[in-house]
C-alpha positions in Angstrom: -10.9 19.9 56.2 -13.6 22.3 57.7 -13.9 25.5 55.8 -12.7 28.0 58.4 -14.8 30.8 56.9 -18.0 28.8 57.5 -17.3 29.1 61.3 -17.9 32.9 61.1 -21.3 34.4 60.4 -21.9 36.2 57.1 -21.7 39.5 58.9 -18.4 38.5 60.5 -17.0 37.3 57.2 -18.0 40.6 55.5 -16.4 42.5 58.4 -13.2 40.5 58.2 -13.0 41.4 54.5 -13.6 45.1 55.3 -10.8 45.3 57.8 -8.2 43.5 55.7 -6.5 46.9 55.0 -6.6 47.8 58.7 -9.5 50.3 58.1 -13.2 50.2 58.0 -14.9 51.3 54.8 -18.2 49.3 54.5 -19.0 49.2 58.2 -19.0 51.9 60.8 -17.2 51.4 64.1 -20.5 51.0 66.0 -21.7 48.4 63.5 -18.4 46.6 63.9 -18.7 46.7 67.7 -22.0 45.0 67.7 -21.0 42.4 65.1 -17.9 41.6 67.2 -20.1 41.5 70.2 -21.9 38.5 68.6 -24.7 40.1 66.5 -25.2 37.7 63.5 -28.4 38.9 61.8 -28.8 42.2 59.8 -32.2 43.0 61.4 -30.7 42.5 64.8 -27.8 44.8 63.8 -30.3 47.5 62.8 -32.0 47.2 66.2 -28.8 47.7 68.1 -27.7 50.6 65.8 -31.1 52.3 66.6 -30.4 51.9 70.3 -27.0 53.5 69.9 -28.1 56.4 67.8 -31.0 57.1 70.1 -28.6 57.2 73.0 -26.2 59.5 71.0 -29.1 61.9 70.1 -30.1 62.1 73.7 -26.5 63.0 74.8 -26.2 65.6 72.0 -29.1 67.4 73.5 -27.3 68.0 76.8 -26.4 71.6 77.7 -22.7 71.2 77.2 -20.2 74.0 77.9 -18.8 74.5 74.4 -15.7 76.1 75.8 -14.8 73.3 78.2 -14.7 69.9 76.4 -13.1 68.2 79.3 -16.1 69.1 81.5 -18.5 67.9 78.7 -16.7 64.6 78.5 -17.0 64.2 82.2 -20.7 64.9 81.9 -21.1 62.2 79.3 -19.1 59.8 81.5 -21.4 60.5 84.5 -24.6 60.0 82.5 -23.5 56.7 81.1 -22.6 55.4 84.6 -26.0 56.5 86.0 -28.0 55.2 83.1 -26.3 52.3 81.3 -23.0 51.3 83.1 -24.6 50.3 86.3 -23.0 47.0 87.3 -19.4 46.0 86.8 -19.1 42.3 85.8 -15.8 41.0 84.6 -17.5 38.5 82.4 -19.8 41.1 80.7 -17.4 41.6 77.8 -19.6 43.0 75.0 -22.0 45.8 74.2 -25.0 43.4 74.3 -24.5 43.1 78.1 -24.8 46.9 78.4 -27.9 47.1 76.2 -29.8 44.3 78.0 -28.5 44.2 81.5 -26.6 47.5 82.1 -23.6 45.3 83.0 -20.1 45.9 81.7 -16.4 45.3 82.0 -13.4 47.5 81.0 -13.5 46.6 77.3 -17.3 47.1 76.8 -17.4 50.3 78.8 -14.3 51.8 77.1 -15.6 51.0 73.6 -19.1 52.6 74.3 -17.6 55.7 75.9 -14.9 56.2 73.2 -17.3 55.8 70.3 -19.8 58.2 71.8 -17.1 60.8 72.4 -15.7 60.3 68.9 -19.1 60.8 67.4 -19.4 64.0 69.5 -16.2 65.3 67.9 -13.8 64.6 70.8 -10.7 62.7 69.8 -10.3 59.6 72.0 -7.8 56.8 72.2 -7.3 53.9 74.5 -4.4 52.4 76.4 -4.1 48.6 76.5 -2.0 46.9 79.1 -1.5 43.2 79.8 -4.5 43.3 82.2 -6.6 46.3 81.4 -7.8 49.0 79.0 -8.8 52.6 79.6 -9.6 55.8 77.8 -7.1 58.6 77.0 -8.0 62.1 75.9 -4.8 63.5 74.4 -6.0 66.7 72.8 -7.7 68.6 75.7 -5.8 71.4 77.4 -4.1 68.6 79.4 -4.2 64.8 79.0 -7.0 63.0 80.8 -7.1 59.4 81.7 -10.5 57.8 82.2 -11.0 54.5 84.2 -14.3 53.3 82.7 -15.0 50.6 85.3 -15.6 53.0 88.2 -18.2 55.8 88.4 -15.4 57.8 90.0 -12.9 57.1 87.2 -13.0 60.3 85.2 -9.6 61.9 85.2 -8.4 59.2 87.5 -4.8 60.4 87.7 -5.9 63.2 90.0 -5.5 60.5 92.7 -2.8 58.1 91.6 -2.6 56.3 94.9 -6.4 55.5 94.8 -6.0 54.3 91.2 -3.1 52.1 92.2 -5.3 50.5 94.8 -7.9 50.0 92.1 -5.4 48.3 89.8 -4.4 46.0 92.6 -7.4 43.8 91.9 -6.0 42.7 88.5 -2.8 41.3 90.0 -2.0 38.3 92.2 -1.1 39.5 95.7 2.5 38.3 95.3 2.9 40.3 92.1 1.7 43.5 93.9 4.4 42.9 96.6 7.0 42.3 93.9 6.2 45.4 91.9 5.2 47.7 94.7 1.7 49.2 95.1 2.8 52.7 94.2 4.6 51.4 91.1 1.6 49.5 89.6 0.6 52.3 87.3 4.1 52.7 86.0 4.4 49.0 85.5 1.1 48.8 83.6 2.2 51.6 81.3 5.6 50.2 80.7 4.0 47.0 79.3 1.2 48.6 77.4 0.6 50.7 74.3 -1.7 53.3 73.0 -4.3 52.0 70.5 -6.9 53.8 68.4 -10.6 53.0 68.5 -10.5 50.6 65.5 -7.8 48.5 67.3 -9.9 48.7 70.5 -12.7 46.9 68.7 -10.6 43.8 68.3 -10.7 43.2 72.1 -14.4 42.2 71.7 -13.5 39.3 69.4 -10.7 38.3 71.7 -13.2 38.2 74.6 -15.5 35.9 72.6 -12.6 33.7 71.7 -11.7 33.4 75.3 -15.2 32.0 76.1 -15.1 29.7 73.1 -11.8 28.3 74.3 -13.2 27.7 77.8 -16.1 25.7 76.1 -13.4 23.8 74.1 -14.7 25.3 70.9 -11.1 25.7 69.7 -11.9 26.0 66.0 -14.2 29.0 66.5 -11.9 30.5 69.1 -9.0 30.4 66.6 -11.1 32.0 63.9 -12.2 34.8 66.3 -8.5 35.4 67.2 -7.7 35.8 63.5 -10.6 38.2 63.2 -9.4 40.1 66.4 -5.8 40.3 65.0 -7.2 42.0 61.9 -8.2 44.8 64.2 -5.5 44.7 66.8 -2.3 43.2 65.5 -0.4 43.6 68.8 -2.9 43.1 71.7 -1.0 43.4 74.9 -3.8 41.9 77.0 -4.1 38.7 75.0 -0.5 37.4 74.5 -0.8 34.7 77.1 -4.3 33.7 75.9 -3.0 33.5 72.3 -0.1 31.3 73.1 -2.2 28.9 75.1 -4.8 28.7 72.3 -2.2 28.1 69.6 -0.6 25.3 71.7 -3.9 23.6 72.7 -5.6 23.8 69.2 -2.4 22.9 67.3 -1.8 19.8 69.5 -5.4 18.7 69.3 -5.3 18.9 65.5 -2.0 17.0 65.4 -3.3 14.3 67.8 -6.3 13.9 65.5 -3.9 13.4 62.6 -5.2 16.6 60.9 -1.6 17.5 60.1 -2.1 20.1 57.4 -4.5 22.1 59.7 -2.1 21.6 62.6 0.7 23.0 60.5 -1.4 26.1 59.5 -2.1 26.9 63.2 1.4 26.2 64.4 3.0 28.1 61.6 0.9 31.1 62.5 2.1 30.7 66.1 5.7 30.7 65.0 5.2 33.7 62.8 3.8 35.7 65.9 6.1 34.2 68.5 9.3 33.1 66.7 11.2 32.7 70.0 8.9 30.0 71.3 10.9 26.8 70.8 7.8 24.5 71.4 6.0 26.1 68.5 9.0 25.7 66.2 9.4 22.1 67.1 5.7 21.2 66.8 5.5 23.1 63.4 8.4 21.0 62.0 6.6 17.8 63.2 3.3 18.8 61.5 5.2 19.8 58.4 6.8 16.4 57.9 3.7 14.5 58.8 1.8 16.6 56.2 4.5 15.9 53.6 4.3 12.2 54.2 0.5 12.2 53.7 0.8 14.4 50.6 3.2 11.9 49.1 0.9 9.0 49.8 -1.9 10.9 48.0 0.6 12.1 45.3 -0.6 15.6 46.1 2.2 17.7 44.6 0.4 21.1 44.7 0.0 21.0 48.5 3.5 19.7 48.9 4.9 22.6 47.0 2.7 25.1 48.9 3.7 23.9 52.3 7.4 23.8 51.5 7.2 27.4 50.3 5.4 28.3 53.6 8.0 26.6 55.8 10.8 28.5 53.9 9.2 31.8 54.8 9.4 30.8 58.5 13.0 29.8 58.3 12.8 27.2 61.0 14.3 24.1 59.4 17.7 22.9 60.7 20.3 21.2 58.6 19.0 17.7 59.4 15.5 18.9 58.4 16.8 20.3 55.2 18.5 16.9 54.4 15.3 15.1 55.2 13.3 17.4 53.0 15.8 16.9 50.2 15.4 13.2 50.3 11.6 13.6 50.1 12.0 15.8 47.1 14.2 13.1 45.5 11.2 10.8 45.7 9.1 13.3 43.9 11.8 13.8 41.3 11.9 10.1 40.5 8.1 10.0 40.4 7.8 12.8 37.9 10.6 11.5 35.8 8.9 8.2 35.6 5.6 9.6 34.5 7.3 12.3 32.3 5.7 15.2 34.1 8.2 17.8 33.0 6.6 20.9 34.5 6.4 19.4 38.0 9.8 17.9 37.7 11.2 21.5 37.0 9.4 22.7 40.2 11.0 19.9 42.2 14.4 20.5 40.9 14.2 24.2 41.7 13.2 23.4 45.3 16.1 21.0 45.5 18.6 23.6 44.3 17.2 26.1 46.8 17.9 23.6 49.6 21.4 22.9 48.3 22.2 26.6 48.2 21.1 26.9 51.8 
């Protein structure tokens, strides 16, 4: 089995450890943003941090109106679009594209703008929908919505019809007709949620996972999704992508007879999407194939572990419980024969648990 942690860079592994409690302690948000953008070396990270703080210092020197934060935020927005956010490219999904090519998409632009505003002392959040993400200022005199992919996007709600026309590009034409052009914004919001800037960072890892999947690098795509989920546990813009990746990677592992790895991926899929019957069925298949292999290798520790994991998911039907009970009877006879009392006790406890169910 490939060590999953080895697929991430040392910086990514340290970042994953840091975000385990859903907050960043060791890394700053801008450091995390560059690591999630693909920076793998510490000296490179220092270079990109210097770029960011030089940009921040320049902006701090602007003659802001201290009594009008909304106007100041608009000034920062305009400066970024004239200096660094010059060309919208849907595939320019990370901060490195901004630094080197002045190209951006909604995720990269929103992250850069939000982090700069946060460092300037203005509270920012983001709103993530199934197709898009944008900035929200909630604590100005009135809420302001910022569409970061357009130089005209500051306080976009002043012209809702024009914004609806803008949103149209993210939907198939038949969907626009079904929903109604003037209802696109309401539809987006009804399926989205407010996220903070830490959650926003997870979208960078999702974007890299998307490209890895397209290159059929399913293992690294899966690890990047797990990293992304550590930041954003409920990403509305990546549900379809996640389901597709779980299915493709789980099936590939199963077809390659890597059953225990397939079970791990598919069990994760069931945990996140318990109503997906295909995931449940495939998880059961990987479970029993793993048990058969563990029996052939007389690997009781992994047998015990995987049974405990499947019980947490609660996906076994009565016929599956009966099948599992018969497998445990094999283990019981085996441990009785070799007088392994401790393991025999474990087996009998699992058998009793199945009988009680």
